[in-house]
C-alpha positions in Angstrom: 10.4 -1.6 -39.9 9.2 0.6 -37.1 10.1 -0.4 -33.6 9.3 1.1 -30.3 12.0 1.2 -27.6 10.8 0.5 -24.1 13.2 1.0 -21.3 13.6 -1.9 -19.0 11.0 -2.0 -16.2 12.5 -0.9 -12.8 12.7 -3.6 -10.1 9.1 -4.1 -9.0 10.1 -5.1 -5.5 11.6 -1.7 -4.9 8.3 0.2 -5.7 6.4 1.7 -2.8 3.4 -0.4 -1.8 1.8 1.1 1.3 0.4 4.6 1.6 3.0 5.5 4.2 6.0 4.3 2.2 8.4 7.0 1.2 10.3 6.9 -2.1 12.4 9.3 -4.2 10.2 11.1 -6.8 12.1 11.5 -10.0 10.2 14.6 -11.2 10.2 16.5 -7.9 13.6 15.4 -6.9 12.7 14.7 -3.3 11.3 12.1 -0.9 7.6 11.7 -1.1 4.9 9.5 0.6 3.1 7.2 -1.8 -0.3 8.7 -0.6 0.8 12.1 -1.8 2.1 10.7 -5.1 -1.2 8.9 -5.8 -3.3 11.9 -4.8 -1.3 14.3 -7.0 -1.1 11.9 -9.9 -4.8 11.1 -10.0 -5.8 14.8 -9.6 -3.4 16.0 -12.4 -4.7 13.3 -14.8 -8.4 13.3 -13.9 -8.6 17.0 -14.2 -6.1 17.2 -17.1 -3.9 19.7 -15.4 -1.0 19.7 -17.8 1.0 22.3 -15.8 1.5 19.8 -12.9 4.6 17.7 -13.0 2.4 14.7 -12.1 0.5 14.9 -15.4 1.2 11.7 -17.3 4.0 10.8 -15.0 5.3 7.3 -15.7 6.5 6.8 -12.1 3.1 7.9 -10.7 1.4 5.5 -13.2 3.7 2.6 -12.1 3.0 3.5 -8.4 -0.8 3.5 -9.1 -0.7 0.2 -10.9 1.4 -1.5 -8.2 -0.8 -0.2 -5.4 -4.0 -1.3 -7.3 -2.5 -4.7 -8.2 -1.6 -5.4 -4.5 -5.1 -4.6 -3.4 -6.5 -6.9 -6.1 -4.1 -9.9 -5.5 -4.5 -9.8 -1.7 -8.2 -9.5 -1.9 -8.0 -6.9 0.9 -7.8 -3.2 0.9 -4.8 -1.6 2.6 -5.4 -1.4 6.4 -4.9 2.4 6.2 -7.7 2.7 3.6 -10.0 0.5 5.8 -9.3 2.7 8.8 -10.2 5.8 6.8 -13.4 4.2 5.5 -14.4 3.0 8.9 -13.8 6.5 10.4 -15.9 8.1 7.6 -18.7 5.6 8.2 -18.7 6.4 11.9 -18.9 10.1 11.2 -21.9 9.7 9.0 -23.7 7.5 11.6 -23.5 10.3 14.1 -25.3 12.8 11.9 
C-alpha cells in the first residue's frame, strides 16, 4: 500500500495575513514582510525561475493561500491594496 506522509499543517492563526506583517522566512532565514514574500513567490513561480529560493516554496504557497482566502471570506480587499489601486486610478486620471 502506498501512502503519502503529509506533515501537520502549521498553526494557521500564526500565519501572516496583512501585507505589512513580518514573519520568519524559513528558506531565507530572516524576517520578511508578507508583501515581499508574495511578490518573490509569485514572480519565481510565474516565470519558472528555479534558481530562486522562492520557487515552489511551501511557506510562500501557504502565505499566498491564506492571504487570498482572507480577501475572499471578508469580501473586501486589504486596505493597503485598495490604497494602491486608488492611487493608481488617480494617476491615470491626471494623464
